[in-house]
Legacy VTK file of the C-alpha trace (Angstrom):
# vtk DataFile Version 3.0
C-alpha trace
ASCII
DATASET POLYDATA
POINTS 378 float
-31.940 -67.424 -1.613
-29.116 -68.475 0.383
-28.875 -70.047 3.878
-26.260 -69.175 6.374
-26.256 -72.355 7.919
-26.593 -74.934 5.426
-28.367 -78.277 5.920
-26.552 -81.091 4.304
-29.333 -81.523 1.626
-28.892 -77.726 0.745
-25.370 -78.403 0.007
-26.265 -81.423 -1.861
-28.947 -79.444 -4.133
-25.952 -76.748 -4.626
-23.689 -79.395 -5.902
-26.384 -80.991 -8.283
-27.315 -77.506 -9.554
-23.654 -76.968 -10.581
-23.796 -80.003 -12.769
-27.128 -80.030 -15.000
-27.656 -82.186 -17.968
-29.809 -82.991 -20.836
-32.501 -85.952 -20.507
-30.849 -89.273 -20.816
-27.196 -87.761 -20.572
-27.189 -87.085 -16.842
-23.997 -89.077 -16.411
-22.477 -86.986 -13.721
-25.605 -86.639 -11.684
-26.217 -90.444 -12.027
-22.794 -91.040 -10.618
-23.434 -88.371 -7.998
-26.211 -90.045 -6.618
-24.813 -93.524 -6.990
-21.780 -92.251 -4.883
-24.148 -90.778 -2.169
-26.155 -94.114 -1.975
-22.842 -96.021 -1.758
-21.943 -94.257 1.549
-25.183 -95.181 3.266
-25.774 -98.399 5.302
-26.287 -101.152 2.895
-28.270 -103.322 4.863
-31.734 -102.212 4.111
-30.823 -100.619 0.686
-30.970 -102.333 -2.747
-29.966 -99.933 -5.982
-30.820 -100.353 -9.612
-29.929 -98.368 -12.398
-31.626 -97.805 -15.876
-30.166 -95.916 -18.438
-29.092 -92.805 -16.751
-31.797 -92.965 -14.035
-31.495 -94.631 -10.640
-33.900 -96.839 -8.436
-33.323 -97.305 -4.554
-35.314 -99.387 -2.419
-35.555 -99.001 1.315
-36.555 -102.436 2.513
-39.117 -102.052 5.231
-39.490 -104.226 8.665
-42.414 -106.326 7.767
-43.342 -104.997 4.087
-46.979 -105.795 2.551
-46.373 -103.416 -0.240
-43.952 -100.983 -1.951
-44.736 -97.285 -2.065
-42.932 -94.910 -4.579
-41.422 -91.447 -4.610
-40.271 -89.947 -7.781
-37.631 -87.374 -8.342
-36.835 -86.022 -11.962
-33.022 -85.597 -12.829
-32.360 -83.248 -15.920
-31.715 -79.877 -16.407
-32.669 -77.234 -19.390
-30.696 -75.890 -22.005
-30.818 -72.481 -20.769
-27.720 -70.131 -20.006
-27.928 -69.393 -16.215
-28.116 -65.854 -15.638
-27.847 -65.643 -11.769
-24.765 -64.607 -9.652
-24.833 -67.663 -7.451
-21.419 -68.973 -6.306
-22.840 -72.348 -7.021
-24.113 -71.262 -10.470
-23.802 -74.056 -13.485
-20.484 -75.105 -14.389
-22.126 -76.474 -17.450
-22.405 -73.651 -20.232
-25.830 -73.848 -21.899
-27.486 -75.865 -19.352
-29.433 -75.142 -15.963
-31.470 -76.569 -13.372
-34.184 -74.133 -14.041
-37.078 -76.340 -13.215
-36.037 -77.409 -9.796
-35.047 -81.178 -10.311
-31.899 -80.264 -8.371
-34.126 -79.418 -5.295
-36.413 -82.455 -6.047
-33.321 -84.835 -5.815
-32.012 -83.127 -2.680
-35.395 -83.477 -1.297
-35.652 -87.496 -2.185
-32.200 -88.192 -1.091
-33.381 -86.419 2.387
-36.190 -88.454 2.864
-34.358 -91.901 1.816
-31.591 -90.976 3.960
-34.317 -90.912 7.200
-35.782 -94.106 6.112
-32.408 -95.706 5.848
-31.836 -95.288 9.306
-35.290 -95.271 10.394
-36.898 -97.854 8.519
-40.990 -98.556 8.753
-43.035 -101.509 7.742
-43.572 -101.052 3.952
-40.764 -101.023 1.032
-40.111 -97.597 0.029
-38.773 -96.868 -3.719
-36.967 -93.975 -4.722
-37.286 -93.480 -8.355
-34.833 -90.812 -9.629
-35.982 -90.336 -13.268
-34.071 -89.101 -16.097
-35.485 -87.121 -19.295
-38.516 -85.358 -17.703
-37.881 -82.325 -19.872
-37.546 -84.384 -22.918
-37.811 -86.593 -24.504
-39.730 -88.116 -21.603
-38.427 -90.740 -19.449
-41.301 -91.489 -17.147
-43.171 -93.837 -19.849
-40.190 -96.275 -20.976
-38.939 -96.031 -17.220
-42.288 -97.449 -16.188
-42.117 -100.368 -18.606
-38.321 -100.932 -17.452
-37.148 -104.227 -15.911
-36.097 -102.688 -12.704
-39.550 -100.798 -12.019
-41.629 -103.564 -13.052
-39.634 -105.895 -10.556
-40.413 -103.430 -7.957
-43.433 -102.163 -9.231
-45.095 -100.015 -6.189
-48.838 -99.989 -5.126
-48.807 -96.185 -4.934
-46.424 -93.243 -6.493
-45.994 -89.743 -5.297
-43.870 -86.530 -6.347
-43.671 -82.895 -5.690
-42.578 -80.119 -8.105
-41.261 -76.570 -7.130
-43.580 -73.585 -7.053
-41.963 -70.444 -7.530
-45.487 -68.364 -6.903
-45.860 -69.945 -3.443
-44.372 -68.809 -0.382
-42.229 -71.330 1.328
-44.183 -73.218 4.072
-47.287 -73.771 1.202
-48.000 -76.822 -0.581
-50.992 -76.747 -3.343
-52.586 -79.547 -5.206
-55.948 -80.927 -6.190
-57.835 -83.998 -6.596
-57.964 -84.981 -10.405
-56.375 -83.306 -13.197
-53.157 -81.046 -11.848
-51.025 -80.801 -15.033
-52.266 -80.670 -18.850
-52.138 -82.926 -21.812
-48.996 -81.445 -23.665
-47.693 -82.162 -27.404
-44.810 -80.773 -29.185
-45.874 -79.260 -32.497
-43.543 -79.063 -35.842
-44.667 -78.010 -39.239
-42.197 -77.520 -42.189
-43.294 -75.965 -45.307
-41.613 -76.351 -48.661
-42.341 -74.321 -51.638
-40.268 -72.496 -54.466
-37.673 -69.878 -53.949
-36.687 -67.167 -56.155
-36.032 -63.497 -56.635
-37.941 -60.908 -54.659
-38.485 -59.015 -57.966
-40.178 -62.105 -59.569
-42.748 -63.508 -56.919
-44.890 -64.787 -59.697
-42.088 -67.329 -60.455
-41.755 -68.406 -56.903
-43.832 -69.756 -54.138
-43.232 -67.919 -50.966
-43.226 -69.856 -47.749
-43.235 -66.774 -45.452
-46.776 -66.013 -46.684
-47.815 -69.832 -46.282
-46.263 -69.648 -42.910
-48.305 -66.553 -41.774
-51.529 -67.682 -43.215
-51.118 -70.941 -41.152
-50.071 -69.001 -38.025
-53.348 -66.874 -38.311
-55.345 -70.147 -38.918
-53.758 -72.045 -36.141
-55.005 -69.213 -33.735
-58.884 -69.989 -34.611
-58.619 -73.741 -33.597
-59.132 -73.219 -29.874
-61.335 -70.260 -30.585
-63.925 -71.825 -32.900
-63.296 -75.581 -32.409
-62.803 -76.245 -28.566
-65.773 -75.624 -26.188
-65.273 -72.424 -24.402
-65.755 -74.288 -21.304
-62.575 -76.382 -21.994
-59.078 -75.338 -21.419
-56.666 -75.243 -24.393
-53.889 -73.509 -25.774
-51.881 -73.567 -29.089
-48.707 -71.600 -28.997
-46.264 -71.069 -32.175
-42.990 -69.806 -30.335
-40.632 -70.092 -33.300
-40.634 -69.408 -36.938
-37.650 -69.930 -39.395
-37.784 -68.760 -42.863
-35.533 -67.016 -45.420
-32.122 -66.336 -45.908
-32.111 -62.476 -47.025
-34.267 -59.885 -47.315
-34.690 -60.034 -51.274
-34.737 -63.524 -51.512
-38.286 -65.372 -51.558
-38.204 -68.186 -48.906
-38.356 -71.595 -50.250
-38.714 -73.173 -46.711
-40.479 -72.205 -43.754
-40.510 -74.037 -40.310
-42.837 -73.462 -37.621
-42.459 -74.987 -33.803
-45.157 -74.466 -31.232
-46.909 -76.403 -28.305
-50.355 -78.022 -27.725
-51.762 -78.117 -24.152
-55.391 -79.296 -23.155
-56.815 -80.370 -19.647
-58.718 -83.312 -21.477
-57.144 -86.075 -24.040
-60.305 -85.807 -26.121
-59.561 -81.907 -26.541
-56.010 -82.843 -27.755
-57.145 -85.461 -29.998
-59.938 -82.633 -31.546
-57.141 -80.174 -31.799
-54.723 -82.415 -33.744
-57.495 -83.649 -36.281
-58.345 -79.728 -36.902
-54.347 -78.843 -37.144
-54.249 -81.664 -39.766
-56.839 -80.513 -41.837
-55.516 -76.775 -41.786
-52.033 -78.189 -42.862
-53.417 -80.144 -45.622
-55.383 -76.857 -46.733
-52.137 -74.724 -46.530
-50.587 -77.508 -48.900
-53.400 -76.988 -51.465
-54.043 -73.140 -51.194
-50.420 -72.531 -51.657
-49.132 -75.769 -53.833
-46.275 -76.441 -51.486
-45.136 -79.698 -49.364
-45.864 -79.947 -45.680
-44.610 -82.127 -43.024
-46.218 -82.041 -39.603
-44.602 -83.955 -36.512
-45.885 -83.626 -32.768
-42.727 -84.527 -31.302
-42.762 -85.413 -27.636
-46.421 -85.478 -25.960
-47.245 -86.129 -22.391
-50.368 -87.165 -20.772
-52.421 -85.140 -18.269
-51.239 -85.555 -14.528
-54.298 -87.107 -13.086
-54.172 -87.120 -9.272
-55.910 -90.142 -7.844
-58.958 -88.552 -5.900
-58.921 -90.721 -2.708
-55.092 -90.135 -2.260
-55.164 -86.784 -2.884
-57.889 -85.904 -0.528
-56.375 -87.953 2.166
-53.102 -86.112 1.701
-54.883 -82.594 1.737
-56.736 -83.547 4.836
-53.515 -85.204 6.608
-51.442 -82.031 5.680
-54.251 -79.885 7.167
-54.397 -81.534 10.123
-50.709 -81.624 10.830
-51.006 -77.440 10.680
-47.267 -77.050 10.102
-47.860 -76.150 6.380
-50.387 -73.777 4.405
-52.371 -76.086 2.224
-54.017 -74.674 -0.797
-56.410 -76.459 -3.010
-55.238 -75.014 -6.613
-56.880 -75.083 -9.937
-55.265 -77.107 -12.768
-52.073 -75.396 -14.704
-51.377 -75.823 -18.486
-47.916 -77.011 -17.609
-46.771 -80.411 -18.744
-45.167 -83.246 -16.482
-44.453 -86.612 -17.528
-44.998 -88.119 -14.173
-48.401 -88.519 -15.563
-47.200 -91.457 -17.446
-46.823 -93.266 -13.788
-50.238 -92.114 -12.869
-51.658 -93.803 -15.861
-51.232 -97.024 -14.285
-50.308 -96.334 -10.612
-52.409 -94.520 -8.215
-50.788 -91.417 -6.652
-50.418 -87.777 -6.714
-48.256 -84.794 -7.468
-48.081 -81.651 -5.345
-46.454 -78.032 -5.533
-44.281 -76.871 -2.979
-43.677 -73.078 -2.474
-40.109 -71.850 -2.923
-40.905 -68.291 -3.141
-39.102 -66.523 -6.137
-39.937 -63.766 -8.057
-38.419 -65.812 -11.221
-40.753 -68.440 -12.665
-40.032 -72.064 -13.970
-37.751 -72.213 -16.651
-36.246 -68.906 -15.893
-32.552 -68.197 -16.252
-32.973 -66.188 -13.230
-34.803 -68.835 -11.025
-33.259 -68.834 -7.467
-35.635 -70.867 -5.238
-35.766 -70.334 -1.267
-33.838 -73.328 -0.100
-35.500 -73.394 3.114
-37.999 -75.218 0.986
-35.784 -78.431 1.217
-35.738 -78.845 4.746
-39.653 -78.187 4.584
-40.349 -80.833 2.056
-38.046 -83.288 3.548
-40.071 -82.907 6.822
-43.576 -83.162 5.123
-42.696 -86.096 2.830
-40.681 -87.983 5.401
-43.810 -87.770 7.770
-46.333 -88.704 4.977
-44.711 -91.598 3.871
-43.694 -92.914 7.465
-47.658 -92.550 8.094
-48.528 -94.359 4.934
-46.063 -97.312 5.123
-46.898 -97.903 8.807
-51.086 -97.678 8.573
LINES 1 379
378 0 1 2 3 4 5 6 7 8 9 10 11 12 13 14 15 16 17 18 19 20 21 22 23 24 25 26 27 28 29 30 31 32 33 34 35 36 37 38 39 40 41 42 43 44 45 46 47 48 49 50 51 52 53 54 55 56 57 58 59 60 61 62 63 64 65 66 67 68 69 70 71 72 73 74 75 76 77 78 79 80 81 82 83 84 85 86 87 88 89 90 91 92 93 94 95 96 97 98 99 100 101 102 103 104 105 106 107 108 109 110 111 112 113 114 115 116 117 118 119 120 121 122 123 124 125 126 127 128 129 130 131 132 133 134 135 136 137 138 139 140 141 142 143 144 145 146 147 148 149 150 151 152 153 154 155 156 157 158 159 160 161 162 163 164 165 166 167 168 169 170 171 172 173 174 175 176 177 178 179 180 181 182 183 184 185 186 187 188 189 190 191 192 193 194 195 196 197 198 199 200 201 202 203 204 205 206 207 208 209 210 211 212 213 214 215 216 217 218 219 220 221 222 223 224 225 226 227 228 229 230 231 232 233 234 235 236 237 238 239 240 241 242 243 244 245 246 247 248 249 250 251 252 253 254 255 256 257 258 259 260 261 262 263 264 265 266 267 268 269 270 271 272 273 274 275 276 277 278 279 280 281 282 283 284 285 286 287 288 289 290 291 292 293 294 295 296 297 298 299 300 301 302 303 304 305 306 307 308 309 310 311 312 313 314 315 316 317 318 319 320 321 322 323 324 325 326 327 328 329 330 331 332 333 334 335 336 337 338 339 340 341 342 343 344 345 346 347 348 349 350 351 352 353 354 355 356 357 358 359 360 361 362 363 364 365 366 367 368 369 370 371 372 373 374 375 376 377
């Protein structure tokens, strides 16, 4: 949705929306952020870079600790299908997960504290490669982040299913453990008229897909949440040629690390069985894996109570989601939480038609500014 009178940070979001870039290639995005930060008063601002990411520390008046706010930066390999005047200028890429809004919100909060410092230091972490291959874990281990290691870290994510003015989160697990899944099967190709002289990987792949669908239903406790999805199969070259190769691509999602471990063990056994049963060779690769987003119970409950007491947003204590987010790697070592911010769009995350309601930007800036100001002065 469009605002007739743009706030500065809606305008910033639109500029960022036009330059989506893949993970660890956010060169224009990093330059945009650095140029914006360079125009702010420098007295209380320290800036560092890591790969294509940016860290900006706003110095407090009498700091006792560092509190951090994280925003992700990368876009998705999606052709945008909106008719917005500020649609993506990078063919094949789109900010279809709201990272443009996340950055604009973070810049709005940062700008406030540059001009109105509070007691504690505030670290703003602009993290690359959330969509892949995963920037949070290596950024967490980087020299600039370790130098400014925060005592607590927070973040938000846009939620098309909630209207503007709504936030949602929960203590404990909010986002799932996720793992990519890639399986390659290699047999013996041949003429369709002589199947006994070949080893058909289309048949092997179909058997494997069917077997994979039994893993959750027959190997995971029904009271646990887990998903295995095979989203892509490639095999064969022509209708009368028996396929020598087949490739399966999918995803695994669980709400516990133990369930993820057990599912992978079962998948490995099934793949070994396909090798034996069909006389083929198989390779298995899990690609990028993200750990769960496990919100600190004390900080999350405190935030929920604080937000309800303010009365200017609707607060929802929501169930966990099977989506993945590498912010979980920050939360592995640093207490904090992530929450959803409503942007009221009929099109969901990763949709080529996603058009978030931009009024959510100012709602989020006011909320996060008030919360960080309260925490950093308490």
